[in-house]
N, C-alpha and C positions, 0 to 999 in steps of 0.2 A: 504494500500500500504506499502511496506517495501523495504529496501535495495536500495533506490533510490540514484542516484549520486547527485541529488540536491533536496531540499525540493519542495513541491508543490508551483507553482508560480501562484498567482492570477493575473487576468488581471489588469494591471496598468491603471490609469485614461485615458491616451491618447488612449490606445488600446480600452478601453470600448467605447470611443466616436466614434472610427472608426468601431467597430464591434458590432452593436446592436444584442442582443440576446433576445429570449422570456423571459418574466418576471419569468416564473416558472423554468427556467434553473438555475442550480448552476454549474458554469464552473471553472475548474482548469486545469492547464497544468503542466506536469512534464517533465523534461529532464533527461533521465535515461541512466545509463551505461557510459562507457568511450566515446562512440560515441555521447552521449547527444542527442539521438533521442527524439523528442517530442511525448508525448502521451496526448491527450485531454480527460479529464474525465468530462462527463456531467451527473449530477444527475437530477432526475425529467425530463427525456428526453421527453417522450411522455405525452401529456396532459391527455390522457385516455388510460393507458396501458392495462386495461382489454379488451379493444376493440381488441387489437392485439391477446390476448389469445383466445378470442371468435372466431376471424377470423380463427386462426390456427386450431381450433377444427373442422371446416367444410372442411378442406383440406385433400387430400390424401398424406401421407408421404411415401417416399421410399428412398433406398440408391441412392446417386448421387455421382459418382466418387469413386476412391479407397482410398482417404485420410481421409475423415471425418468418425469418428467412430460412425455412427448412421444413422439417416434418415432425409430427408429434403423435403420441399415443397416450390415451388416458391411463393414469395410474390406478390400479385396483384399490379401492378404499381400505381393504384390510392391510395393505402395505404401509399405510400412513398412520394408523391409530397409535401404535406404541411409540413411533418416532416423534409424533407431534405432541403427545401428552405432556412431556416435561417443558414444552415451550410456553404454556399458558402463564405460569408465574413470571417467567422471564419477560413476556410481552407486557404483562401488567406493570412490571417494574420499569421497563424502559419506555414504553409507548403510552402507558396510562390506560390501557384497555383491559377491562376485567375478565373477558373471555373471548374466545375466537371460534369461528366455524370455517370449514373449508368451502371455498367457492368453486375452485377448479384445481386440478392437479394433472400435469402432463410430463411424460418423458419427452425430451426435446433434443433434436439433432440438427445442428446448422449444416445445411447441404447446398445452399444457393451460392454459386460462384459470384464474385464481385460484379462481373459484367452483366449479370442477370438481375441485380438488385432493383426493386422498385424504388422510386424516389423517397418514399416514406421510410424505407429500410436503410437509408443512408444518413439518417438524422437521429439524434437522441429522441427518446419518446417517454411518455408516461403511461401507465397502465389504467389509470382511473383518477378522478379528481377528488375522491373521498379520502380524507386523512385517516379514517379508520380502516382502510383497506391496506393490507400488508402483502408483500411479496417475499417468499422464501425460495432462494435459489440454491440448489444442492449440486455441486460439481462432482461429476463422476468420470471425467476423462483422465486417462493416464498421462496424456500430454498436458502439462500444467501451465503452458505459456499463455493461454487465453485467460480472460477474466471478464469483469464488469466494470465499466467506467461511469462516472457521474459528472454532470455538466451544469454550467451556468449559462443561461441565455444572455448574451452580452447586452443587447439593446434594452432589455427590461430589467436585467439583474436577477431574474427568477431562477431559482434552483428547484422549486416545486411549483406545480400548477394545480390550484384548487378551483372550485366553481366560480369564485369571485375573480380569479385572474384569467380565466379561460379565454374570454373575448379579447382582452388586452393582449394576451400572448399570441393568439391566432393572428390578430391584425398586425402585430409587430413582426412575427415570423414571415407572414406574407410579404411585408415590405422588405424584409431582409433578403428574401429569395428573389424578389424582383430586382433588387439592387445588385446582389452578389451572384445570382444564377443558382440553379440547382447544383448540389455537390456532385462530383464525378462518380463514376460507377465503381465505388469501393466502400468497404466498411470504414466507418469513422474511427480515427485513431489519433488522439491528441487534440490540440487546439485547432479551431478553424476561424474564419472571419466572423462567423455567427455565434459559435459556442466556445466556451472555455472549459477545458477539462479540469475538474477540481479534485478528483480522487480516482484511484484505480485499486480494485480488490482482485488480486490474482486468484485464478481458479485452481487452487491446490486440490489434489484428489481428496475427496471426502470432506471438503470444506462446505459449509453452508453460510450464506449471508442473508440477513433479514432486514428489510427496510420498508419504508412507506412507498406504496405504488405510485404516488403522485410526484415522486422525484424524477428529474430528467436523467435518463441513463441509457446505456446501450452496451451491447457485447463489445469487448475489446479483443480483437483477433489478430494474430500475426499473419503476415501475408502468405506464408508457406504452410499454414495449418491445413491438415488433412480434413476435407469436408466430406467425410464418409457417412454413408447411411447405415453402417454396421455399428450397433451400440457398443461393441467391444473395441472399436477402433476410432470412432468419431468423437465429436465434442458432445458427449452425453451430459445433460443436466436434467434435474427434476425441478419443474417450476410449479410451485404451489401458491395459490392466492387465498388469503385469509381475510376475514372481516370480523369485527366485533358483533 
C-alpha cells in the first residue's frame, strides 16, 4: 500500500477486546485520502483458500452486467456463512453499522484485453451511492502483482460519491471527458489528467479488503498480467457486496 493519508492503524487494545477476530487473521485499517475513508485489510482471510479455487473450477462463468471487464459466477451461499460471520463486529466497529446482509457475491475473473475495454471500464467507478453498502474483495490469484487502487476526482475533489454528490460528479466528469477525451484502451494505472490515485492495496493471495462501495476505485493490473478464464491461473477474486 502506498500514498496513504495516514499510516496503517493496528487495532488498539480496547478495540481488540470489543472485536474478536479469528486467530489466523492479520487485520489492519487505513484511513486514506482527504476524506479519510477506512479500508480494512485482512491477510490470511480464509482458513482454506484452495477450497475456494477448487469450488470456482466447477462453476460456469459468464459476463454479468456491463461494468466488470471479465466473467463471473455466483458464489454458493453456504461458502460464505462461516467466513463472513466474524466480520459483523468488525464492521460495526469500523463503519458504525450494527449488522449486515449479503446483497451479491461473485467469483470474478478479469478476461477482457485492454483493446476491448468499454469506455466505462477505463475509468474509476463506484458500486453504489449508499454509504451503508460495503464491498468485500477477496484475492485468490497466485500472481500477486495486481490489486485495487482508489482515486480522487480532480475537478470536484470527490473520493466518494453519494446521492447528494451524484449530479455534480456526473456533470463534472462529462466536462472533463469533453475537454480531455476518453482514456485510451487500457486499464487505468496511476494518475491521469482527470483522476489522482490516492492508494493502492496489493492483491496478496488470501488477502481481503473491505471498504465502502461509494469510493472511487478500480482494479490495478500490470500490463503483462495473464487474463485467463481458468480460476487456477487467472486473476480470481470473490466480490461480495454487503449492506446494513
